[in-house]
C-alpha positions in Angstrom: 107.3 106.3 90.2 104.9 108.7 92.1 106.0 111.8 93.8 105.0 110.2 97.0 105.9 106.8 98.6 104.5 105.5 101.7 106.3 102.9 103.8 104.9 101.0 106.9 107.2 100.1 109.6 106.5 97.7 112.7 107.8 97.5 116.4 110.7 95.2 116.5 109.5 93.0 119.5 113.1 91.2 118.8 115.2 93.9 119.7 117.7 92.7 122.3 120.6 95.4 121.8 120.8 99.1 121.4 121.9 98.7 117.9 119.1 96.8 116.6 116.2 99.1 115.1 113.1 100.1 117.2 110.9 99.5 114.2 111.6 97.8 110.9 109.8 96.1 107.6 111.0 93.8 105.2 110.6 93.6 101.5 108.7 96.9 101.1 107.8 98.1 97.6 109.0 101.6 97.4 111.1 103.9 95.0 110.6 101.3 92.4 112.8 98.8 94.4 112.0 96.3 97.1 113.7 97.6 100.2 114.3 96.6 104.0 113.4 99.4 106.1 114.9 100.3 109.9 114.0 102.7 112.0 115.6 103.8 115.2 114.3 106.5 117.6 117.0 108.9 119.3 117.6 112.3 121.0 119.8 115.2 119.5 122.1 116.8 122.2 119.3 119.2 123.2 116.8 116.2 124.0 115.0 116.7 120.9 113.4 113.3 119.5 114.2 112.4 115.8 114.0 109.2 113.9 117.1 107.8 111.9 115.5 105.8 108.9 117.7 103.5 107.0 116.8 101.7 103.6 118.6 98.7 102.2 118.1 96.5 99.5 115.9 93.7 100.4 117.6 90.9 101.8 117.5 87.7 99.5 118.6 84.3 100.8 121.3 83.0 98.5 120.2 80.0 96.5 122.4 77.1 97.9 120.8 74.6 95.8 120.6 71.0 96.9 122.2 70.1 100.2 123.3 66.6 98.9 126.8 66.2 98.0 127.2 66.1 94.3 128.1 62.6 92.7 130.6 61.7 90.0 129.2 60.7 86.8 131.0 57.2 87.3 129.0 55.4 89.9 130.9 52.1 89.6 131.9 50.8 93.0 135.7 50.9 93.1 136.6 47.1 93.9 
């Protein structure tokens, strides 16, 4: 791992609520891991701007397998 990591985030054009991040990036390779990054623009009590940055493990969709129902090994018609 290098002493320095760079992460690029993009404006979140899907933001529809205040708790959604202002900027984000998915699957970023940093710190030796694949991460999702979220950034919110905020103001402190004195009105100074700051950024709140959150790193989470990259989201991986669970392998659902086949959507077809499993069949019994006995395929005979029961009549």
